[in-house]
N, C-alpha and C positions, 0 to 999 in steps of 0.2 A: 450844660450847654450837650447839646447830642449835632452830631452831622452826619449826611447823608450823599452820596455820590453815587449815582447809578443805581444800580442793584443791589448794592453791596450794603450788608447789615450794618444798622447805627451800633455805634459802640460811645456809652455815655462817658464824656468829660467832665468832672466835676470843677465849676468854677469856685477858687478859694478866694474870694476878694478880687482883686486884681489880676492875678495867677491863674491859669488852669492849670489845673493837677490831672493824672493819670496814671493807674496801679498798675497796667500791662504796656507788652510792647505793642499791643494791638490800639490801644489808646494812642500812643505815640504815632503809628503810622497817621492815623486817622485826624491828628493833630497835626501833621506833616502837611495833608489833603487840603487841610484847611486854611491854612499861611500862605499857600499860594508859594512862590518862585520870581520876584522879580515884577509883580504884578499880574503875573499868567498863574492860570488853573498847572496844580502839580496830576499831572497823569499815572504816571511810576515813584511807588516808596520802597526804597532799598531800606531795611534794616543793618544798621553797622554788627561785621561777627568778626571776631577777629580768624585771619587764616590759617593763624600758626596752631590757636588751641580752643580755637571755638567760641572762647570769652564775648559777654557782650556789655562789659563794664570798662569805660575806657576814661582818659582824661582830654583834655583837648586843648590843641595848643592853634592856633591862629594870626594872623595878620590881615586885619581886615582892610587894611589898605590898599594891600596887594591882592586882596581876593583867593586869600591861600589857607587851608586847615590840613592837621594831621593828629590825628587821633594816637594815642597810646593806650594798649590795653593794659589792663590791671591786673590779669590774670596771668601772662606770662611777659610784659614789657615789652612786645613788638609793635614799631611804629607802623601808619600805614597812613599814605597821602590820600585825601579826599580827591576824587575825580583828578584831574592836571595842576593839583597846588603844588606839585614837585616841580612843577617847571617856573614856577614864580617863588618859591620860597625862598626866605632867607634867613639861616639860623642866628642870625645878629639883631633879628626883627621880628618878633614877634612873642603875642601875650599867650595867657591862660584864662579858659574860662572858669568862672565860678559861678556858684549858687548865691543869691541873697541869704539864703538859710544859714550861712555858715556863719558869714559877717566877720571873716579873719582872715581876708583876702588868699586863703589856699587854695589851690587847686580840688576842685572836689568829682566825686564819679558821677558817669553820668550815663545813658542809654543814649543811641545817637541814632539817628534816622537821617538819609539825605532823599529828598521829594526833587523828582525832576519832572522838568515840564516840557512837553516835547511838539515839534511842529506837529500841524495837522495832517500831514500824511504820515507820522510817526517816522521818519526817514531821518531826524536828527534832535539832537536834545538844544530845548532855545536856552533855559537856565534853571539852575539848581536853587534849593534851600538846604540847610544844615539846622536840624531842629535837636531839642533836647527832653530828656526827663531825669531829673537830679534824683539821683539812686537815694539819697536821706530824705528827703521833703516829697519826691513826685512832682511837685513842679514843671510844666514844660515850657519848653521856651523854645523862642525862634531866634539862632545864632546871628545869621549871615545867610544873602542868598546873592548869586549875581549869573550874569548872564555868560553863555560858551561860546568863545568864541571859534572853535572848531565845529561843534554840532554833534562832535564823534559818538555816535551810541554807545562804542565801545567804553564809556566814561559810566556806564550804569551800572558798569560790574567793579568800580572801584569807587564804594562808597565807603 
């Protein structure tokens, strides 16, 4: 499959049966834009990078019911809430993201990206979506998406 948005160069994402795969972080960005967020187009994509060590491989913990997610850097162990997730986080209620390539239910390593849908005037965030690329098998996945209650543009920097 290939995707084009505006004047952005096309990046090819290979189709591996039911799963799209990507070999680079750019593939993950394109995938995030193609998936959308809560049914809206994604206008901005932020690749997740650890503020402490610069790493780009993470474990992902989340609560789908509360629409909250936290990434844990595999390089240094630093934890970071995605967007406003810290406001809804409960340490007693979360699951881990896994990939079907492993099959044992243990937590895997992922590159992560957050896609943001902005309002037409670009004055606020309407919705976000968390996408991933499994480091072991390159599968691309859409983990969760949700509407942003506040519209706060500052959340763009909290991927």
